[in-house]
C-alpha positions in Angstrom: -48.6 -47.1 -22.9 -52.2 -48.5 -22.2 -54.1 -45.4 -23.8 -58.1 -44.4 -22.9 -59.8 -43.0 -25.7 -63.5 -41.6 -24.7 -65.4 -41.3 -27.8 -68.2 -38.3 -27.2 -66.1 -34.9 -27.2 -63.2 -36.7 -28.0 -63.9 -38.8 -31.0 -67.3 -37.0 -32.2 -68.3 -33.4 -31.8 -71.1 -33.9 -29.8 -71.4 -30.1 -28.5 -71.9 -29.0 -31.8 -74.9 -32.2 -33.0 -76.3 -31.5 -29.3 -77.1 -27.7 -30.4 -78.3 -28.0 -33.3 -80.7 -30.9 -32.7 -81.8 -29.0 -29.4 -82.8 -26.1 -31.3 -84.6 -28.0 -33.9 -86.4 -30.2 -30.8 -87.0 -26.6 -28.6 -88.3 -25.4 -31.9 -91.3 -28.7 -32.5 -91.9 -29.1 -28.8 -91.6 -25.3 -27.5 -89.5 -26.7 -24.6 -87.1 -24.5 -23.7 -84.6 -22.1 -25.1 -80.3 -21.9 -25.8 -79.5 -20.3 -22.3 -76.2 -21.4 -21.9 -74.1 -21.7 -25.4 -70.8 -23.2 -23.8 -72.5 -25.9 -21.4 -71.8 -28.8 -21.0 -75.2 -30.8 -21.2 -78.3 -30.3 -22.8 -80.3 -29.9 -19.7 -77.9 -26.6 -18.6 -77.9 -25.7 -22.4 -81.3 -25.5 -22.8 -82.9 -24.8 -19.7 -84.7 -28.7 -19.5 -85.6 -30.6 -16.6 -84.7 -34.5 -16.6 -88.0 -35.4 -18.5 -87.5 -33.2 -21.2 -84.0 -34.2 -21.6 -84.6 -37.8 -21.3 -87.1 -37.2 -24.1 -85.0 -35.5 -26.3 -81.9 -37.9 -26.1 -84.6 -40.8 -26.6 -85.7 -38.8 -29.8 -81.9 -38.2 -31.3 -79.2 -40.7 -29.4 -79.1 -43.6 -32.2 -78.8 -40.6 -34.5 -76.0 -39.1 -33.1 -74.5 -42.3 -33.1 -74.9 -43.5 -36.3 -74.4 -40.4 -38.1 -72.3 -37.9 -36.5 -68.4 -37.6 -38.2 -65.4 -38.4 -35.9 -63.3 -35.4 -35.6 -60.9 -35.1 -38.0 -58.1 -36.1 -37.7 -58.7 -39.0 -35.1 -58.6 -42.3 -37.6 -55.4 -41.1 -39.0 -53.8 -40.4 -35.5 -55.0 -43.1 -33.8 -53.7 -45.7 -36.1 -50.2 -43.6 -35.5 -50.2 -44.1 -31.7 -50.9 -48.1 -33.3 -48.1 -48.1 -35.0 -45.7 -46.6 -32.4 -46.9 -49.5 -30.0 -49.3 -48.3 -27.4 -52.2 -50.1 -26.5 -55.4 -48.5 -27.3 -58.7 -48.5 -24.9 -62.0 -47.1 -26.1 -63.4 -46.4 -22.4 -67.2 -44.8 -23.0 -69.8 -43.9 -20.5 -72.2 -43.5 -23.7 -75.9 -43.9 -23.3 -77.9 -46.6 -23.3 -74.6 -49.0 -23.6 -73.6 -49.2 -19.8 -73.5 -51.9 -17.3 -76.1 -50.2 -15.4 -79.0 -50.8 -18.1 -81.4 -52.7 -17.3 -82.9 -53.1 -20.9 -80.8 -55.4 -22.9 -82.0 -55.0 -26.0 -81.6 -51.6 -25.9 -78.2 -51.7 -24.4 -77.3 -54.0 -27.0 -78.2 -52.1 -29.7 -76.3 -49.2 -28.7 -73.4 -51.7 -28.1 -73.8 -52.4 -32.0 -73.9 -49.7 -32.9 -71.3 -48.0 -31.6 -69.2 -50.8 -33.0 -70.3 -50.1 -36.2 -69.5 -46.3 -36.2 -65.7 -47.3 -35.1 -65.0 -49.6 -37.7 -66.9 -46.9 -40.1 -65.0 -44.7 -38.8 -61.9 -46.4 -38.9 -61.4 -45.4 -35.4 -59.1 -48.7 -34.3 -58.4 -50.3 -30.8 -57.3 -52.9 -28.9 -60.4 -53.3 -26.3 -63.9 -51.0 -26.1 -65.3 -50.7 -22.6 -68.6 -49.6 -21.8 -68.7 -48.3 -18.3 -70.9 -46.0 -16.2 -70.5 -42.4 -15.6 -67.3 -43.2 -13.1 -64.8 -44.6 -15.5 -61.8 -44.7 -12.6 -62.4 -48.6 -12.3 -61.6 -49.5 -15.5 -58.7 -47.1 -15.7 -57.1 -49.3 -12.8 -58.7 -52.3 -14.4 -56.4 -51.9 -17.7 -53.8 -49.8 -16.4 -54.2 -46.7 -17.8 -51.3 -44.8 -18.5 -52.9 -41.7 -19.9 -56.5 -40.6 -20.9 -57.9 -38.8 -23.3 -61.0 -37.1 -22.1 -63.2 -33.8 -22.7 -65.9 -34.2 -19.3 -65.1 -31.7 -17.1 -66.5 -34.3 -14.5 -63.6 -36.8 -15.5 -61.0 -34.7 -16.4 -61.2 -33.2 -12.1 -61.7 -36.8 -10.9 -59.5 -39.0 -13.0 -56.6 -36.8 -13.2 -56.5 -37.7 -9.7 -55.3 -41.4 -10.9 -54.0 -41.4 -14.4 -52.8 -38.4 -16.3 -55.4 -36.9 -18.8 -55.1 -35.3 -22.0 -58.5 -32.2 -22.0 -59.6 -32.2 -25.5 -60.4 -29.0 -25.5 -63.7 -27.4 -25.6 -65.5 -24.3 -24.3 -67.3 -26.6 -21.7 -64.1 -27.6 -20.3 -61.7 -24.6 -20.0 -62.0 -24.2 -16.1 -60.8 -27.5 -15.4 -57.2 -26.9 -15.2 -54.6 -28.7 -12.9 -51.1 -30.6 -13.3 -51.8 -33.6 -14.1 -53.8 -32.0 -17.5 -52.4 -31.1 -20.6 -54.8 -29.6 -23.3 -54.9 -30.2 -26.8 -56.7 -28.5 -30.1 -57.0 -31.4 -32.5 -55.6 -34.7 -32.7 -52.6 -33.5 -34.5 -51.7 -32.1 -31.0 -52.9 -35.3 -28.8 -50.3 -37.4 -31.4 -47.6 -35.2 -31.2 -47.5 -34.9 -27.3 -47.9 -38.2 -26.9 -44.9 -39.1 -29.2 -42.9 -36.9 -27.4 -44.0 -37.8 -23.8 
């Protein structure tokens, strides 16, 4: 089976990092406050405009990308999926690593940071794909049978073209359809795929 795996919110707990550092950023800059604890993005969570959100992520994105730990059980279960004969594709829209980024130096720095993080956390894969927010072309190109994602937008859109596992977080609990299976951790993900 060809399995697609997102990074942010699937291999890492981006929401916890964003909340912790977002609160620090609000205190340091006097910009915004936590207004929605269960929001998917930091603009909504802290009431920031785009400029403030960009300022926040410019300050913290490389710290997050290099230091945030992998979610418990990810490495172990991904290795088991590979041992079972699955093809594993890490498909990420991680900013600023996507193909639409014009700052090549910044793009390459993030791509290298992601590769180093995956290696450090023993996350194995057959191919690493950096894409735009719309992952549908990568899913079609690689004939992905099952995509593991957390984004409410991706769950809604991509479930029209492939089966989805939703990594459960408060911000995606209102997204459900017959092509989405919800899991709370990597042990559940492995068991679901093994029994498909």
